[in-house]
mmCIF file of the C-alpha atoms, coordinates in Angstrom:
data_MODEL
# 
_entry.id   MODEL 
# 
loop_
_atom_site.group_PDB 
_atom_site.id 
_atom_site.type_symbol 
_atom_site.label_atom_id 
_atom_site.label_alt_id 
_atom_site.label_comp_id 
_atom_site.label_asym_id 
_atom_site.label_entity_id 
_atom_site.label_seq_id 
_atom_site.pdbx_PDB_ins_code 
_atom_site.Cartn_x 
_atom_site.Cartn_y 
_atom_site.Cartn_z 
_atom_site.occupancy 
_atom_site.B_iso_or_equiv 
_atom_site.pdbx_formal_charge 
_atom_site.auth_seq_id 
_atom_site.auth_comp_id 
_atom_site.auth_asym_id 
_atom_site.auth_atom_id 
_atom_site.pdbx_PDB_model_num 
ATOM 1   C CA . UNK A 1 1   ? -12.619 15.857  6.450   1.00 0.00 ? 1   UNK A CA 1 
ATOM 2   C CA . UNK A 1 2   ? -12.792 15.789  2.386   1.00 0.00 ? 2   UNK A CA 1 
ATOM 3   C CA . UNK A 1 3   ? -8.784  15.251  0.885   1.00 0.00 ? 3   UNK A CA 1 
ATOM 4   C CA . UNK A 1 4   ? -8.372  17.431  -1.527  1.00 0.00 ? 4   UNK A CA 1 
ATOM 5   C CA . UNK A 1 5   ? -9.204  17.074  -5.347  1.00 0.00 ? 5   UNK A CA 1 
ATOM 6   C CA . UNK A 1 6   ? -7.019  14.426  -7.273  1.00 0.00 ? 6   UNK A CA 1 
ATOM 7   C CA . UNK A 1 7   ? -3.944  16.675  -8.715  1.00 0.00 ? 7   UNK A CA 1 
ATOM 8   C CA . UNK A 1 8   ? -3.225  16.211  -12.421 1.00 0.00 ? 8   UNK A CA 1 
ATOM 9   C CA . UNK A 1 9   ? -0.111  13.374  -13.076 1.00 0.00 ? 9   UNK A CA 1 
ATOM 10  C CA . UNK A 1 10  ? 2.599   14.121  -15.029 1.00 0.00 ? 10  UNK A CA 1 
ATOM 11  C CA . UNK A 1 11  ? 2.650   11.152  -18.227 1.00 0.00 ? 11  UNK A CA 1 
ATOM 12  C CA . UNK A 1 12  ? 6.393   10.671  -16.887 1.00 0.00 ? 12  UNK A CA 1 
ATOM 13  C CA . UNK A 1 13  ? 4.938   10.273  -13.272 1.00 0.00 ? 13  UNK A CA 1 
ATOM 14  C CA . UNK A 1 14  ? 2.165   8.097   -14.293 1.00 0.00 ? 14  UNK A CA 1 
ATOM 15  C CA . UNK A 1 15  ? 4.907   5.598   -16.291 1.00 0.00 ? 15  UNK A CA 1 
ATOM 16  C CA . UNK A 1 16  ? 6.415   5.253   -13.338 1.00 0.00 ? 16  UNK A CA 1 
ATOM 17  C CA . UNK A 1 17  ? 3.291   5.132   -10.586 1.00 0.00 ? 17  UNK A CA 1 
ATOM 18  C CA . UNK A 1 18  ? 2.215   1.549   -13.119 1.00 0.00 ? 18  UNK A CA 1 
ATOM 19  C CA . UNK A 1 19  ? 5.904   0.582   -12.797 1.00 0.00 ? 19  UNK A CA 1 
ATOM 20  C CA . UNK A 1 20  ? 5.483   0.312   -9.182  1.00 0.00 ? 20  UNK A CA 1 
ATOM 21  C CA . UNK A 1 21  ? 2.615   -0.379  -9.232  1.00 0.00 ? 21  UNK A CA 1 
ATOM 22  C CA . UNK A 1 22  ? 3.078   -3.940  -10.934 1.00 0.00 ? 22  UNK A CA 1 
ATOM 23  C CA . UNK A 1 23  ? 6.169   -4.783  -8.444  1.00 0.00 ? 23  UNK A CA 1 
ATOM 24  C CA . UNK A 1 24  ? 3.579   -4.212  -5.719  1.00 0.00 ? 24  UNK A CA 1 
ATOM 25  C CA . UNK A 1 25  ? 1.522   -6.466  -7.833  1.00 0.00 ? 25  UNK A CA 1 
ATOM 26  C CA . UNK A 1 26  ? 3.746   -9.162  -8.003  1.00 0.00 ? 26  UNK A CA 1 
ATOM 27  C CA . UNK A 1 27  ? 4.322   -9.483  -4.177  1.00 0.00 ? 27  UNK A CA 1 
ATOM 28  C CA . UNK A 1 28  ? 0.692   -9.384  -3.317  1.00 0.00 ? 28  UNK A CA 1 
ATOM 29  C CA . UNK A 1 29  ? 0.888   -12.726 -6.395  1.00 0.00 ? 29  UNK A CA 1 
ATOM 30  C CA . UNK A 1 30  ? 3.621   -14.006 -3.655  1.00 0.00 ? 30  UNK A CA 1 
ATOM 31  C CA . UNK A 1 31  ? 1.318   -13.648 -1.183  1.00 0.00 ? 31  UNK A CA 1 
ATOM 32  C CA . UNK A 1 32  ? -1.221  -15.440 -2.845  1.00 0.00 ? 32  UNK A CA 1 
ATOM 33  C CA . UNK A 1 33  ? 0.711   -18.631 -3.842  1.00 0.00 ? 33  UNK A CA 1 
ATOM 34  C CA . UNK A 1 34  ? 1.211   -18.738 -0.036  1.00 0.00 ? 34  UNK A CA 1 
ATOM 35  C CA . UNK A 1 35  ? -2.517  -18.560 0.495   1.00 0.00 ? 35  UNK A CA 1 
ATOM 36  C CA . UNK A 1 36  ? -2.239  -15.340 2.252   1.00 0.00 ? 36  UNK A CA 1 
ATOM 37  C CA . UNK A 1 37  ? -4.763  -12.305 0.919   1.00 0.00 ? 37  UNK A CA 1 
ATOM 38  C CA . UNK A 1 38  ? -3.179  -10.332 -1.849  1.00 0.00 ? 38  UNK A CA 1 
ATOM 39  C CA . UNK A 1 39  ? -1.689  -6.989  -1.142  1.00 0.00 ? 39  UNK A CA 1 
ATOM 40  C CA . UNK A 1 40  ? 1.580   -6.354  -2.069  1.00 0.00 ? 40  UNK A CA 1 
ATOM 41  C CA . UNK A 1 41  ? 3.663   -3.386  -0.869  1.00 0.00 ? 41  UNK A CA 1 
ATOM 42  C CA . UNK A 1 42  ? 6.438   -1.705  -2.162  1.00 0.00 ? 42  UNK A CA 1 
ATOM 43  C CA . UNK A 1 43  ? 8.843   1.819   -1.076  1.00 0.00 ? 43  UNK A CA 1 
ATOM 44  C CA . UNK A 1 44  ? 10.533  3.877   -3.365  1.00 0.00 ? 44  UNK A CA 1 
ATOM 45  C CA . UNK A 1 45  ? 13.899  6.353   -2.682  1.00 0.00 ? 45  UNK A CA 1 
ATOM 46  C CA . UNK A 1 46  ? 12.314  8.944   -5.269  1.00 0.00 ? 46  UNK A CA 1 
ATOM 47  C CA . UNK A 1 47  ? 15.517  10.302  -5.274  1.00 0.00 ? 47  UNK A CA 1 
ATOM 48  C CA . UNK A 1 48  ? 17.843  6.870   -6.615  1.00 0.00 ? 48  UNK A CA 1 
ATOM 49  C CA . UNK A 1 49  ? 14.953  4.987   -8.163  1.00 0.00 ? 49  UNK A CA 1 
ATOM 50  C CA . UNK A 1 50  ? 14.955  2.593   -6.454  1.00 0.00 ? 50  UNK A CA 1 
ATOM 51  C CA . UNK A 1 51  ? 12.945  0.189   -4.387  1.00 0.00 ? 51  UNK A CA 1 
ATOM 52  C CA . UNK A 1 52  ? 14.361  -0.057  -1.163  1.00 0.00 ? 52  UNK A CA 1 
ATOM 53  C CA . UNK A 1 53  ? 11.551  -2.700  0.382   1.00 0.00 ? 53  UNK A CA 1 
ATOM 54  C CA . UNK A 1 54  ? 9.240   -4.875  -0.745  1.00 0.00 ? 54  UNK A CA 1 
ATOM 55  C CA . UNK A 1 55  ? 6.941   -7.183  1.141   1.00 0.00 ? 55  UNK A CA 1 
ATOM 56  C CA . UNK A 1 56  ? 3.369   -9.054  1.197   1.00 0.00 ? 56  UNK A CA 1 
ATOM 57  C CA . UNK A 1 57  ? 1.322   -9.944  3.544   1.00 0.00 ? 57  UNK A CA 1 
ATOM 58  C CA . UNK A 1 58  ? 1.807   -12.739 5.567   1.00 0.00 ? 58  UNK A CA 1 
ATOM 59  C CA . UNK A 1 59  ? -0.068  -12.469 8.311   1.00 0.00 ? 59  UNK A CA 1 
ATOM 60  C CA . UNK A 1 60  ? -1.380  -16.302 8.174   1.00 0.00 ? 60  UNK A CA 1 
ATOM 61  C CA . UNK A 1 61  ? 1.836   -17.096 7.781   1.00 0.00 ? 61  UNK A CA 1 
ATOM 62  C CA . UNK A 1 62  ? 3.295   -15.817 10.354  1.00 0.00 ? 62  UNK A CA 1 
ATOM 63  C CA . UNK A 1 63  ? 0.128   -15.733 13.250  1.00 0.00 ? 63  UNK A CA 1 
ATOM 64  C CA . UNK A 1 64  ? 1.173   -11.992 13.723  1.00 0.00 ? 64  UNK A CA 1 
ATOM 65  C CA . UNK A 1 65  ? -2.745  -9.522  12.690  1.00 0.00 ? 65  UNK A CA 1 
ATOM 66  C CA . UNK A 1 66  ? 0.016   -6.609  11.865  1.00 0.00 ? 66  UNK A CA 1 
ATOM 67  C CA . UNK A 1 67  ? 2.206   -8.790  9.467   1.00 0.00 ? 67  UNK A CA 1 
ATOM 68  C CA . UNK A 1 68  ? -0.190  -6.290  6.590   1.00 0.00 ? 68  UNK A CA 1 
ATOM 69  C CA . UNK A 1 69  ? 2.394   -5.511  3.660   1.00 0.00 ? 69  UNK A CA 1 
ATOM 70  C CA . UNK A 1 70  ? 3.337   -1.841  4.639   1.00 0.00 ? 70  UNK A CA 1 
ATOM 71  C CA . UNK A 1 71  ? 4.114   -2.852  7.935   1.00 0.00 ? 71  UNK A CA 1 
ATOM 72  C CA . UNK A 1 72  ? 6.369   -5.322  6.987   1.00 0.00 ? 72  UNK A CA 1 
ATOM 73  C CA . UNK A 1 73  ? 7.786   -2.884  3.568   1.00 0.00 ? 73  UNK A CA 1 
ATOM 74  C CA . UNK A 1 74  ? 7.733   -0.114  6.450   1.00 0.00 ? 74  UNK A CA 1 
ATOM 75  C CA . UNK A 1 75  ? 9.455   -2.151  9.413   1.00 0.00 ? 75  UNK A CA 1 
ATOM 76  C CA . UNK A 1 76  ? 12.074  -3.450  5.763   1.00 0.00 ? 76  UNK A CA 1 
ATOM 77  C CA . UNK A 1 77  ? 12.528  0.516   4.422   1.00 0.00 ? 77  UNK A CA 1 
ATOM 78  C CA . UNK A 1 78  ? 13.758  1.943   7.862   1.00 0.00 ? 78  UNK A CA 1 
ATOM 79  C CA . UNK A 1 79  ? 15.857  -0.890  8.131   1.00 0.00 ? 79  UNK A CA 1 
ATOM 80  C CA . UNK A 1 80  ? 17.194  -0.232  4.774   1.00 0.00 ? 80  UNK A CA 1 
ATOM 81  C CA . UNK A 1 81  ? 17.888  3.148   4.955   1.00 0.00 ? 81  UNK A CA 1 
ATOM 82  C CA . UNK A 1 82  ? 18.559  3.025   8.590   1.00 0.00 ? 82  UNK A CA 1 
ATOM 83  C CA . UNK A 1 83  ? 16.414  6.071   10.062  1.00 0.00 ? 83  UNK A CA 1 
ATOM 84  C CA . UNK A 1 84  ? 12.896  5.941   10.793  1.00 0.00 ? 84  UNK A CA 1 
ATOM 85  C CA . UNK A 1 85  ? 11.216  8.785   8.878   1.00 0.00 ? 85  UNK A CA 1 
ATOM 86  C CA . UNK A 1 86  ? 10.905  7.480   5.457   1.00 0.00 ? 86  UNK A CA 1 
ATOM 87  C CA . UNK A 1 87  ? 11.453  11.960  3.863   1.00 0.00 ? 87  UNK A CA 1 
ATOM 88  C CA . UNK A 1 88  ? 12.098  11.192  0.586   1.00 0.00 ? 88  UNK A CA 1 
ATOM 89  C CA . UNK A 1 89  ? 9.987   7.132   -0.165  1.00 0.00 ? 89  UNK A CA 1 
ATOM 90  C CA . UNK A 1 90  ? 7.442   6.710   -2.278  1.00 0.00 ? 90  UNK A CA 1 
ATOM 91  C CA . UNK A 1 91  ? 4.759   3.594   -0.688  1.00 0.00 ? 91  UNK A CA 1 
ATOM 92  C CA . UNK A 1 92  ? 2.912   1.964   -3.811  1.00 0.00 ? 92  UNK A CA 1 
ATOM 93  C CA . UNK A 1 93  ? 0.361   -0.987  -2.293  1.00 0.00 ? 93  UNK A CA 1 
ATOM 94  C CA . UNK A 1 94  ? -2.748  -2.884  -4.670  1.00 0.00 ? 94  UNK A CA 1 
ATOM 95  C CA . UNK A 1 95  ? -5.235  -2.133  -1.555  1.00 0.00 ? 95  UNK A CA 1 
ATOM 96  C CA . UNK A 1 96  ? -6.005  1.410   0.703   1.00 0.00 ? 96  UNK A CA 1 
ATOM 97  C CA . UNK A 1 97  ? -4.252  1.109   3.981   1.00 0.00 ? 97  UNK A CA 1 
ATOM 98  C CA . UNK A 1 98  ? -6.546  0.272   6.539   1.00 0.00 ? 98  UNK A CA 1 
ATOM 99  C CA . UNK A 1 99  ? -6.088  2.040   10.035  1.00 0.00 ? 99  UNK A CA 1 
ATOM 100 C CA . UNK A 1 100 ? -3.060  0.702   11.521  1.00 0.00 ? 100 UNK A CA 1 
ATOM 101 C CA . UNK A 1 101 ? -0.767  0.770   8.274   1.00 0.00 ? 101 UNK A CA 1 
ATOM 102 C CA . UNK A 1 102 ? -2.673  4.428   7.057   1.00 0.00 ? 102 UNK A CA 1 
ATOM 103 C CA . UNK A 1 103 ? -1.488  5.530   10.894  1.00 0.00 ? 103 UNK A CA 1 
ATOM 104 C CA . UNK A 1 104 ? 2.162   4.073   10.107  1.00 0.00 ? 104 UNK A CA 1 
ATOM 105 C CA . UNK A 1 105 ? 2.186   5.711   7.410   1.00 0.00 ? 105 UNK A CA 1 
ATOM 106 C CA . UNK A 1 106 ? 1.959   9.123   8.836   1.00 0.00 ? 106 UNK A CA 1 
ATOM 107 C CA . UNK A 1 107 ? 4.437   7.970   11.148  1.00 0.00 ? 107 UNK A CA 1 
ATOM 108 C CA . UNK A 1 108 ? 6.585   7.084   9.494   1.00 0.00 ? 108 UNK A CA 1 
ATOM 109 C CA . UNK A 1 109 ? 6.831   10.898  7.256   1.00 0.00 ? 109 UNK A CA 1 
ATOM 110 C CA . UNK A 1 110 ? 6.224   8.519   3.976   1.00 0.00 ? 110 UNK A CA 1 
ATOM 111 C CA . UNK A 1 111 ? 6.500   11.852  1.785   1.00 0.00 ? 111 UNK A CA 1 
ATOM 112 C CA . UNK A 1 112 ? 3.632   9.919   -1.623  1.00 0.00 ? 112 UNK A CA 1 
ATOM 113 C CA . UNK A 1 113 ? 1.140   7.534   -1.104  1.00 0.00 ? 113 UNK A CA 1 
ATOM 114 C CA . UNK A 1 114 ? -0.025  5.287   -4.048  1.00 0.00 ? 114 UNK A CA 1 
ATOM 115 C CA . UNK A 1 115 ? -2.885  2.906   -4.323  1.00 0.00 ? 115 UNK A CA 1 
ATOM 116 C CA . UNK A 1 116 ? -4.637  0.423   -6.565  1.00 0.00 ? 116 UNK A CA 1 
ATOM 117 C CA . UNK A 1 117 ? -8.297  0.092   -5.633  1.00 0.00 ? 117 UNK A CA 1 
ATOM 118 C CA . UNK A 1 118 ? -9.671  1.219   -2.737  1.00 0.00 ? 118 UNK A CA 1 
ATOM 119 C CA . UNK A 1 119 ? -11.792 -0.564  0.138   1.00 0.00 ? 119 UNK A CA 1 
ATOM 120 C CA . UNK A 1 120 ? -15.526 -0.199  1.654   1.00 0.00 ? 120 UNK A CA 1 
ATOM 121 C CA . UNK A 1 121 ? -14.410 -2.649  4.427   1.00 0.00 ? 121 UNK A CA 1 
ATOM 122 C CA . UNK A 1 122 ? -11.482 -0.657  6.266   1.00 0.00 ? 122 UNK A CA 1 
ATOM 123 C CA . UNK A 1 123 ? -9.868  1.889   4.153   1.00 0.00 ? 123 UNK A CA 1 
ATOM 124 C CA . UNK A 1 124 ? -8.579  4.117   5.942   1.00 0.00 ? 124 UNK A CA 1 
ATOM 125 C CA . UNK A 1 125 ? -7.450  6.819   3.236   1.00 0.00 ? 125 UNK A CA 1 
ATOM 126 C CA . UNK A 1 126 ? -9.619  8.037   1.553   1.00 0.00 ? 126 UNK A CA 1 
ATOM 127 C CA . UNK A 1 127 ? -12.585 5.607   1.969   1.00 0.00 ? 127 UNK A CA 1 
ATOM 128 C CA . UNK A 1 128 ? -13.870 5.011   5.295   1.00 0.00 ? 128 UNK A CA 1 
ATOM 129 C CA . UNK A 1 129 ? -11.215 7.809   6.797   1.00 0.00 ? 129 UNK A CA 1 
ATOM 130 C CA . UNK A 1 130 ? -8.919  10.274  5.544   1.00 0.00 ? 130 UNK A CA 1 
ATOM 131 C CA . UNK A 1 131 ? -5.596  9.614   8.193   1.00 0.00 ? 131 UNK A CA 1 
ATOM 132 C CA . UNK A 1 132 ? -3.095  10.606  5.824   1.00 0.00 ? 132 UNK A CA 1 
ATOM 133 C CA . UNK A 1 133 ? -4.846  13.892  4.549   1.00 0.00 ? 133 UNK A CA 1 
ATOM 134 C CA . UNK A 1 134 ? -6.083  14.882  7.661   1.00 0.00 ? 134 UNK A CA 1 
ATOM 135 C CA . UNK A 1 135 ? -5.178  18.314  9.395   1.00 0.00 ? 135 UNK A CA 1 
ATOM 136 C CA . UNK A 1 136 ? -4.997  17.539  12.475  1.00 0.00 ? 136 UNK A CA 1 
ATOM 137 C CA . UNK A 1 137 ? -2.278  15.458  11.743  1.00 0.00 ? 137 UNK A CA 1 
ATOM 138 C CA . UNK A 1 138 ? 1.225   16.349  12.968  1.00 0.00 ? 138 UNK A CA 1 
ATOM 139 C CA . UNK A 1 139 ? 2.089   15.375  9.514   1.00 0.00 ? 139 UNK A CA 1 
ATOM 140 C CA . UNK A 1 140 ? 0.738   14.841  6.046   1.00 0.00 ? 140 UNK A CA 1 
ATOM 141 C CA . UNK A 1 141 ? 0.977   11.797  2.840   1.00 0.00 ? 141 UNK A CA 1 
ATOM 142 C CA . UNK A 1 142 ? 0.513   13.338  -0.323  1.00 0.00 ? 142 UNK A CA 1 
ATOM 143 C CA . UNK A 1 143 ? -2.406  10.092  -1.897  1.00 0.00 ? 143 UNK A CA 1 
ATOM 144 C CA . UNK A 1 144 ? -3.217  9.710   -5.218  1.00 0.00 ? 144 UNK A CA 1 
ATOM 145 C CA . UNK A 1 145 ? -5.732  6.538   -5.625  1.00 0.00 ? 145 UNK A CA 1 
ATOM 146 C CA . UNK A 1 146 ? -6.905  4.328   -8.022  1.00 0.00 ? 146 UNK A CA 1 
ATOM 147 C CA . UNK A 1 147 ? -3.341  3.248   -9.009  1.00 0.00 ? 147 UNK A CA 1 
ATOM 148 C CA . UNK A 1 148 ? -4.077  -0.122  -11.514 1.00 0.00 ? 148 UNK A CA 1 
ATOM 149 C CA . UNK A 1 149 ? -6.913  -0.853  -9.351  1.00 0.00 ? 149 UNK A CA 1 
ATOM 150 C CA . UNK A 1 150 ? -8.725  -3.288  -11.197 1.00 0.00 ? 150 UNK A CA 1 
ATOM 151 C CA . UNK A 1 151 ? -5.891  -5.088  -11.299 1.00 0.00 ? 151 UNK A CA 1 
ATOM 152 C CA . UNK A 1 152 ? -5.712  -4.913  -8.180  1.00 0.00 ? 152 UNK A CA 1 
ATOM 153 C CA . UNK A 1 153 ? -9.357  -5.602  -7.101  1.00 0.00 ? 153 UNK A CA 1 
ATOM 154 C CA . UNK A 1 154 ? -8.637  -8.495  -9.616  1.00 0.00 ? 154 UNK A CA 1 
ATOM 155 C CA . UNK A 1 155 ? -6.393  -9.843  -7.682  1.00 0.00 ? 155 UNK A CA 1 
ATOM 156 C CA . UNK A 1 156 ? -8.426  -10.387 -4.852  1.00 0.00 ? 156 UNK A CA 1 
ATOM 157 C CA . UNK A 1 157 ? -11.876 -10.875 -6.504  1.00 0.00 ? 157 UNK A CA 1 
ATOM 158 C CA . UNK A 1 158 ? -10.651 -14.199 -7.660  1.00 0.00 ? 158 UNK A CA 1 
ATOM 159 C CA . UNK A 1 159 ? -8.419  -14.420 -4.731  1.00 0.00 ? 159 UNK A CA 1 
ATOM 160 C CA . UNK A 1 160 ? -11.361 -14.450 -2.252  1.00 0.00 ? 160 UNK A CA 1 
ATOM 161 C CA . UNK A 1 161 ? -14.306 -16.973 -5.183  1.00 0.00 ? 161 UNK A CA 1 
ATOM 162 C CA . UNK A 1 162 ? -11.022 -18.851 -4.949  1.00 0.00 ? 162 UNK A CA 1 
ATOM 163 C CA . UNK A 1 163 ? -11.935 -19.332 -0.999  1.00 0.00 ? 163 UNK A CA 1 
ATOM 164 C CA . UNK A 1 164 ? -15.293 -19.795 -0.792  1.00 0.00 ? 164 UNK A CA 1 
ATOM 165 C CA . UNK A 1 165 ? -15.545 -22.116 -3.786  1.00 0.00 ? 165 UNK A CA 1 
ATOM 166 C CA . UNK A 1 166 ? -12.311 -23.837 -0.865  1.00 0.00 ? 166 UNK A CA 1 
ATOM 167 C CA . UNK A 1 167 ? -15.376 -23.386 1.788   1.00 0.00 ? 167 UNK A CA 1 
ATOM 168 C CA . UNK A 1 168 ? -12.289 -21.559 3.698   1.00 0.00 ? 168 UNK A CA 1 
ATOM 169 C CA . UNK A 1 169 ? -13.903 -17.735 3.481   1.00 0.00 ? 169 UNK A CA 1 
# 
């Protein structure tokens, strides 16, 4: 399955996407400060324009393999909005979601996903799989990749270089 061609984005939408991706990058920086893989996520109510959830990776801290930024943010947003269907929201994340997170995004009925850099090892939105746009599923997600991609990629690259210099990863 090949994803649809990218849709043009208005300058206003570009500014909105950049703003919220910067919030996600700030969450990723918080993860880095905790010695977690620096991935950040925010979920925005598109009607109010307000952030309803913000999270970063916590797998090491929580000792939980599901504590990815997206999963934690989806849980927060569902609690904040008091519903599991997160229609009317946009999810911003600094790294292309993995299969678990892409599946959760589809199941939460998120209508729009914006991500920073691609993930050649586990990307399940466009790189290895196209779960969010798979016509065989009951919900499809509009995807906008590569928003502040270099900032997202640099944060990850610097983190892993530092970890390797310590002999950790």
